[in-house]
C-alpha positions in Angstrom: -33.7 107.9 -14.8 -30.8 105.7 -16.0 -33.0 102.6 -15.8 -35.5 104.2 -18.2 -32.8 104.9 -20.8 -31.5 101.3 -20.3 -34.9 99.8 -20.9 -35.5 102.0 -24.0 -32.0 101.1 -25.3 -32.6 97.3 -24.8 -36.1 97.5 -26.5 -34.7 99.5 -29.4 -32.1 96.8 -30.0 -34.7 94.0 -29.7 -37.0 95.8 -32.1 -34.3 96.1 -34.6 -33.8 92.3 -34.7 -37.5 91.8 -35.7 -37.0 92.4 -39.4 -39.8 91.4 -41.7 -39.6 89.5 -44.9 -37.8 91.3 -47.7 -39.4 89.1 -50.4 -41.7 90.7 -53.0 -45.3 90.1 -53.4 -45.9 87.4 -56.1 -49.0 85.9 -57.6 -50.3 82.8 -55.8 -52.3 79.9 -57.1 -55.9 80.8 -56.3 -56.9 77.2 -55.7 -54.4 76.9 -52.9 -56.2 79.5 -50.8 -59.7 80.0 -52.1 -62.6 78.3 -50.3 -63.7 77.5 -46.8 -61.2 76.5 -44.1 -62.1 75.2 -40.6 -60.3 74.1 -37.5 -60.3 74.1 -33.7 -58.0 75.7 -31.1 -56.7 73.7 -28.1 -59.6 75.0 -26.0 -61.9 73.3 -28.5 -63.3 76.6 -29.8 -63.9 76.4 -33.6 -62.8 78.9 -36.2 -63.3 79.4 -39.9 -61.9 81.3 -42.8 -63.8 82.0 -46.0 -61.3 83.1 -48.6 -62.6 84.5 -51.9 -61.7 86.7 -54.8 -58.1 85.5 -54.9 -56.4 87.5 -57.6 -52.6 87.8 -57.9 -51.5 88.2 -54.3 -54.8 89.8 -53.0 -57.8 88.1 -51.5 -61.0 88.9 -49.5 -61.2 87.0 -46.2 -63.9 86.4 -43.5 -62.6 85.1 -40.2 -65.0 83.8 -37.6 -64.4 82.4 -34.1 -67.3 82.3 -31.7 -68.9 85.7 -31.7 -65.9 87.3 -33.4 -66.4 88.0 -37.1 -63.8 90.0 -39.2 -63.9 90.9 -42.9 -60.8 92.2 -44.6 -59.0 92.5 -47.9 -55.6 90.9 -47.4 -52.2 90.8 -49.2 -50.6 87.3 -49.4 -46.9 87.2 -49.0 -44.7 84.2 -48.4 -47.9 82.0 -48.5 -49.3 83.9 -45.5 -51.6 86.8 -44.6 -52.9 88.5 -41.4 -56.4 89.3 -40.5 -57.0 91.1 -37.3 -55.1 89.3 -34.5 -54.7 86.2 -36.6 -52.0 85.0 -39.0 -52.9 82.3 -41.7 -49.9 80.5 -43.2 -50.3 77.8 -45.9 -48.4 74.8 -44.6 -49.1 72.4 -47.5 -51.9 71.7 -49.9 -55.2 71.9 -48.0 -53.6 72.6 -44.6 -52.8 75.9 -43.0 -51.3 77.0 -39.6 -53.3 79.6 -37.8 -51.9 81.7 -35.0 -54.2 84.0 -33.0 -53.4 86.4 -30.2 -56.2 86.3 -27.5 -56.3 88.9 -24.7 -57.9 87.8 -21.5 -60.7 90.0 -20.4 -60.0 89.2 -16.7 -56.3 90.3 -16.4 -55.3 91.6 -19.8 -52.7 88.9 -20.5 -52.1 87.7 -24.0 -52.1 84.1 -25.1 -51.0 82.8 -28.6 -53.4 80.1 -29.8 -51.9 77.9 -32.6 -54.0 75.5 -34.6 -54.4 74.0 -38.0 -57.1 74.7 -40.5 -58.2 72.3 -43.2 -59.6 73.3 -46.6 -63.1 72.0 -47.2 -63.6 70.2 -50.5 
């Protein structure tokens, strides 16, 4: 029983260290985000983001990778937003870093795919 409390205590401390951003939501430049973004993960699978209706710090996003399609209204904070298991972070004008957690259907392990998306002109 002592091991259980030790594990809980360690995880409680670790969780406390993962503090999110304390910055406020601020309006973004719609041209920086709006439009079609495409890229490829290391396994050569393609993905795309269609970002529309950017107003203030809000936007509507469609994410597609293979058969996976997700639609979501998002809040943009610190030049980033999350949609499903993916995080989109604006790196510089026309380039964004995309991180997506993928769960293996075989053994249930999680892998973090990181790639770059480029804004289509």
